[in-house]
N, CA, C and O atoms as a GROMACS GRO file, in nm:
protein
  280
    1MET      N    1   7.400  15.367   7.580
    1MET     CA    2   7.408  15.305   7.711
    1MET      C    3   7.403  15.153   7.698
    1MET      O    4   7.458  15.082   7.783
    2ASP      N    5   7.337  15.103   7.594
    2ASP     CA    6   7.332  14.959   7.576
    2ASP      C    7   7.471  14.900   7.557
    2ASP      O    8   7.498  14.788   7.601
    3THR      N    9   7.556  14.972   7.492
    3THR     CA   10   7.691  14.924   7.467
    3THR      C   11   7.768  14.907   7.596
    3THR      O   12   7.840  14.808   7.614
    4VAL      N   13   7.755  15.003   7.686
    4VAL     CA   14   7.825  14.995   7.814
    4VAL      C   15   7.771  14.878   7.896
    4VAL      O   16   7.849  14.803   7.955
    5GLU      N   17   7.641  14.862   7.900
    5GLU     CA   18   7.581  14.752   7.976
    5GLU      C   19   7.619  14.617   7.916
    5GLU      O   20   7.641  14.521   7.988
    6ALA      N   21   7.625  14.610   7.784
    6ALA     CA   22   7.665  14.485   7.718
    6ALA      C   23   7.809  14.452   7.750
    6ALA      O   24   7.842  14.336   7.775
    7ARG      N   25   7.894  14.552   7.749
    7ARG     CA   26   8.036  14.530   7.783
    7ARG      C   27   8.050  14.486   7.928
    7ARG      O   28   8.128  14.396   7.960
    8LEU      N   29   7.974  14.551   8.015
    8LEU     CA   30   7.979  14.516   8.158
    8LEU      C   31   7.933  14.371   8.178
    8LEU      O   32   7.995  14.296   8.253
    9TYR      N   33   7.826  14.333   8.112
    9TYR     CA   34   7.776  14.196   8.123
    9TYR      C   35   7.879  14.098   8.069
    9TYR      O   36   7.904  13.994   8.132
   10GLU      N   37   7.939  14.127   7.956
   10GLU     CA   38   8.040  14.038   7.896
   10GLU      C   39   8.163  14.026   7.986
   10GLU      O   40   8.216  13.916   8.003
   11THR      N   41   8.206  14.136   8.043
   11THR     CA   42   8.322  14.134   8.133
   11THR      C   43   8.292  14.052   8.258
   11THR      O   44   8.375  13.974   8.302
   12GLU      N   45   8.174  14.070   8.314
   12GLU     CA   46   8.136  13.995   8.433
   12GLU      C   47   8.129  13.845   8.403
   12GLU      O   48   8.171  13.763   8.484
   13LYS      N   49   8.075  13.811   8.287
   13LYS     CA   50   8.066  13.670   8.246
   13LYS      C   51   8.206  13.611   8.229
   13LYS      O   52   8.232  13.500   8.274
   14ASN      N   53   8.294  13.684   8.163
   14ASN     CA   54   8.432  13.636   8.143
   14ASN      C   55   8.504  13.618   8.276
   14ASN      O   56   8.578  13.521   8.296
   15PHE      N   57   8.482  13.712   8.367
   15PHE     CA   58   8.546  13.704   8.498
   15PHE      C   59   8.496  13.582   8.576
   15PHE      O   60   8.575  13.515   8.643
   16THR      N   61   8.369  13.554   8.570
   16THR     CA   62   8.312  13.438   8.638
   16THR      C   63   8.369  13.309   8.583
   16THR      O   64   8.402  13.218   8.659
   17VAL      N   65   8.381  13.300   8.451
   17VAL     CA   66   8.441  13.182   8.388
   17VAL      C   67   8.587  13.169   8.431
   17VAL      O   68   8.634  13.059   8.461
   18HIS      N   69   8.658  13.281   8.433
   18HIS     CA   70   8.798  13.281   8.475
   18HIS      C   71   8.813  13.231   8.619
   18HIS      O   72   8.902  13.151   8.648
   19GLU      N   73   8.728  13.277   8.708
   19GLU     CA   74   8.732  13.232   8.847
   19GLU      C   75   8.710  13.082   8.858
   19GLU      O   76   8.778  13.015   8.935
   20ALA      N   77   8.616  13.030   8.782
   20ALA     CA   78   8.587  12.886   8.786
   20ALA      C   79   8.706  12.805   8.737
   20ALA      O   80   8.742  12.703   8.796
   21ILE      N   81   8.768  12.850   8.630
   21ILE     CA   82   8.885  12.778   8.576
   21ILE      C   83   8.999  12.782   8.676
   21ILE      O   84   9.065  12.681   8.699
   22CYS      N   85   9.023  12.897   8.736
   22CYS     CA   86   9.131  12.909   8.835
   22CYS      C   87   9.105  12.822   8.958
   22CYS      O   88   9.199  12.766   9.015
   23ALA      N   89   8.981  12.810   9.000
   23ALA     CA   90   8.948  12.726   9.115
   23ALA      C   91   8.980  12.580   9.085
   23ALA      O   92   9.031  12.509   9.171
   24GLU      N   93   8.950  12.536   8.962
   24GLU     CA   94   8.983  12.398   8.925
   24GLU      C   95   9.134  12.377   8.921
   24GLU      O   96   9.183  12.275   8.968
   25ARG      N   97   9.205  12.473   8.867
   25ARG     CA   98   9.352  12.462   8.863
   25ARG      C   99   9.410  12.457   9.004
   25ARG      O  100   9.502  12.380   9.031
   26TYR      N  101   9.357  12.540   9.092
   26TYR     CA  102   9.406  12.545   9.229
   26TYR      C  103   9.385  12.411   9.299
   26TYR      O  104   9.472  12.365   9.373
   27GLU      N  105   9.270  12.347   9.276
   27GLU     CA  106   9.246  12.215   9.335
   27GLU      C  107   9.347  12.114   9.284
   27GLU      O  108   9.398  12.032   9.360
   28GLY      N  109   9.377  12.119   9.155
   28GLY     CA  110   9.476  12.029   9.098
   28GLY      C  111   9.614  12.051   9.157
   28GLY      O  112   9.687  11.956   9.182
   29ILE      N  113   9.649  12.176   9.178
   29ILE     CA  114   9.780  12.207   9.237
   29ILE      C  115   9.786  12.156   9.380
   29ILE      O  116   9.888  12.100   9.420
   30GLN      N  117   9.680  12.172   9.457
   30GLN     CA  118   9.678  12.124   9.595
   30GLN      C  119   9.691  11.973   9.599
   30GLN      O  120   9.763  11.920   9.684
   31GLU      N  121   9.624  11.902   9.510
   31GLU     CA  122   9.634  11.755   9.506
   31GLU      C  123   9.777  11.714   9.472
   31GLU      O  124   9.829  11.618   9.530
   32ALA      N  125   9.840  11.784   9.380
   32ALA     CA  126   9.978  11.752   9.342
   32ALA      C  127  10.072  11.775   9.461
   32ALA      O  128  10.164  11.696   9.483
   33PHE      N  129  10.050  11.881   9.537
   33PHE     CA  130  10.132  11.906   9.656
   33PHE      C  131  10.117  11.795   9.759
   33PHE      O  132  10.215  11.751   9.819
   34GLU      N  133   9.994  11.749   9.779
   34GLU     CA  134   9.971  11.643   9.877
   34GLU      C  135  10.040  11.513   9.834
   34GLU      O  136  10.102  11.446   9.916
   35LYS      N  137  10.030  11.479   9.706
   35LYS     CA  138  10.098  11.359   9.656
   35LYS      C  139  10.249  11.375   9.667
   35LYS      O  140  10.319  11.280   9.705
   36GLY      N  141  10.298  11.492   9.636
   36GLY     CA  142  10.442  11.519   9.645
   36GLY      C  143  10.492  11.510   9.788
   36GLY      O  144  10.603  11.462   9.811
   37THR      N  145  10.413  11.555   9.882
   37THR     CA  146  10.452  11.547  10.022
   37THR      C  147  10.468  11.402  10.067
   37THR      O  148  10.562  11.368  10.138
   38LYS      N  149  10.375  11.318  10.026
   38LYS     CA  150  10.383  11.176  10.061
   38LYS      C  151  10.506  11.112   9.999
   38LYS      O  152  10.576  11.034  10.064
   39ARG      N  153  10.534  11.144   9.873
   39ARG     CA  154  10.652  11.088   9.806
   39ARG      C  155  10.780  11.134   9.875
   39ARG      O  156  10.871  11.054   9.897
   40MET      N  157  10.787  11.261   9.910
   40MET     CA  158  10.907  11.314   9.975
   40MET      C  159  10.928  11.251  10.111
   40MET      O  160  11.042  11.230  10.152
   41GLN      N  161  10.822  11.220  10.181
   41GLN     CA  162  10.834  11.156  10.312
   41GLN      C  163  10.893  11.016  10.296
   41GLN      O  164  10.978  10.976  10.376
   42LYS      N  165  10.848  10.942  10.196
   42LYS     CA  166  10.904  10.809  10.170
   42LYS      C  167  11.052  10.819  10.135
   42LYS      O  168  11.134  10.740  10.184
   43ILE      N  169  11.087  10.916  10.051
   43ILE     CA  170  11.227  10.934  10.013
   43ILE      C  171  11.310  10.970  10.135
   43ILE      O  172  11.424  10.925  10.149
   44GLU      N  173  11.255  11.051  10.222
   44GLU     CA  174  11.326  11.091  10.344
   44GLU      C  175  11.358  10.968  10.430
   44GLU      O  176  11.470  10.955  10.480
   45TYR      N  177  11.262  10.880  10.448
   45TYR     CA  178  11.285  10.759  10.527
   45TYR      C  179  11.390  10.670  10.463
   45TYR      O  180  11.473  10.610  10.532
   46LEU      N  181  11.387  10.660  10.331
   46LEU     CA  182  11.488  10.580  10.262
   46LEU      C  183  11.627  10.640  10.281
   46LEU      O  184  11.725  10.567  10.300
   47LEU      N  185  11.636  10.772  10.277
   47LEU     CA  186  11.766  10.836  10.299
   47LEU      C  187  11.817  10.813  10.441
   47LEU      O  188  11.936  10.793  10.462
   48TYR      N  189  11.727  10.815  10.539
   48TYR     CA  190  11.769  10.786  10.676
   48TYR      C  191  11.825  10.644  10.686
   48TYR      O  192  11.924  10.620  10.756
   49ALA      N  193  11.762  10.550  10.618
   49ALA     CA  194  11.809  10.412  10.621
   49ALA      C  195  11.946  10.401  10.556
   49ALA      O  196  12.033  10.330  10.607
   50VAL      N  197  11.967  10.470  10.446
   50VAL     CA  198  12.097  10.466  10.378
   50VAL      C  199  12.204  10.530  10.466
   50VAL      O  200  12.314  10.477  10.478
   51ILE      N  201  12.172  10.642  10.526
   51ILE     CA  202  12.268  10.708  10.615
   51ILE      C  203  12.304  10.619  10.733
   51ILE      O  204  12.421  10.608  10.769
   52ALA      N  205  12.205  10.554  10.792
   52ALA     CA  206  12.231  10.465  10.905
   52ALA      C  207  12.317  10.348  10.862
   52ALA      O  208  12.407  10.308  10.937
   53SER      N  209  12.293  10.292  10.745
   53SER     CA  210  12.373  10.178  10.701
   53SER      C  211  12.516  10.220  10.670
   53SER      O  212  12.609  10.142  10.691
   54VAL      N  213  12.535  10.342  10.621
   54VAL     CA  214  12.671  10.388  10.592
   54VAL      C  215  12.745  10.419  10.721
   54VAL      O  216  12.863  10.385  10.735
   55LEU      N  217  12.678  10.482  10.814
   55LEU     CA  218  12.745  10.523  10.938
   55LEU      C  219  12.766  10.407  11.036
   55LEU      O  220  12.872  10.395  11.096
   56PHE      N  221  12.666  10.323  11.052
   56PHE     CA  222  12.671  10.221  11.156
   56PHE      C  223  12.685  10.078  11.103
   56PHE      O  224  12.704   9.985  11.181
   57GLY      N  225  12.677  10.061  10.975
   57GLY     CA  226  12.690   9.928  10.918
   57GLY      C  227  12.555   9.869  10.881
   57GLY      O  228  12.452   9.911  10.934
   58PRO      N  229  12.556   9.772  10.792
   58PRO     CA  230  12.431   9.713  10.744
   58PRO      C  231  12.350   9.642  10.853
   58PRO      O  232  12.226   9.645  10.848
   59SER      N  233  12.415   9.579  10.949
   59SER     CA  234  12.339   9.506  11.051
   59SER      C  235  12.258   9.602  11.139
   59SER      O  236  12.144   9.571  11.174
   60PHE      N  237  12.316   9.716  11.175
   60PHE     CA  238  12.243   9.814  11.254
   60PHE      C  239  12.125   9.871  11.175
   60PHE      O  240  12.017   9.891  11.229
   61ALA      N  241  12.148   9.897  11.046
   61ALA     CA  242  12.041   9.950  10.962
   61ALA      C  243  11.927   9.849  10.952
   61ALA      O  244  11.810   9.887  10.952
   62ALA      N  245  11.961   9.721  10.942
   62ALA     CA  246  11.857   9.618  10.934
   62ALA      C  247  11.776   9.614  11.063
   62ALA      O  248  11.654   9.602  11.059
   63GLN      N  249  11.842   9.624  11.177
   63GLN     CA  250  11.772   9.626  11.305
   63GLN      C  251  11.684   9.750  11.317
   63GLN      O  252  11.572   9.743  11.369
   64LEU      N  253  11.734   9.862  11.269
   64LEU     CA  254  11.658   9.986  11.275
   64LEU      C  255  11.533   9.977  11.188
   64LEU      O  256  11.424  10.017  11.231
   65LEU      N  257  11.547   9.924  11.068
   65LEU     CA  258  11.432   9.908  10.981
   65LEU      C  259  11.332   9.809  11.038
   65LEU      O  260  11.211   9.829  11.028
   66LYS      N  261  11.383   9.701  11.099
   66LYS     CA  262  11.294   9.603  11.161
   66LYS      C  263  11.214   9.669  11.274
   66LYS      O  264  11.096   9.639  11.293
   67HIS      N  265  11.280   9.757  11.347
   67HIS     CA  266  11.213   9.827  11.457
   67HIS      C  267  11.102   9.918  11.405
   67HIS      O  268  10.993   9.920  11.462
   68PHE      N  269  11.128   9.992  11.297
   68PHE     CA  270  11.028  10.085  11.242
   68PHE      C  271  10.916  10.013  11.171
   68PHE      O  272  10.800  10.054  11.181
   69ILE      N  273  10.949   9.907  11.099
   69ILE     CA  274  10.847   9.834  11.023
   69ILE      C  275  10.763   9.749  11.117
   69ILE      O  276  10.642   9.735  11.098
   70GLY      N  277  10.825   9.694  11.216
   70GLY     CA  278  10.748   9.618  11.314
   70GLY      C  279  10.783   9.479  11.312
   70GLY      O  280  10.727   9.400  11.389
   0.00000   0.00000   0.00000
């Protein structure tokens, strides 16, 4: 019976360590997603500016950027 209890204890310990490691990885993934979201938003605004300058001309794009920037 000692062997079964020892195995159970070892398995529980390994599982607890595994959970802790996965929790740290998950936090890192969430931080990467948040940083990526901010970067993509900046890229999106730059693309809007490029599209506006191509469609309406550089002067309209400059006025539009001046309006958004302040």
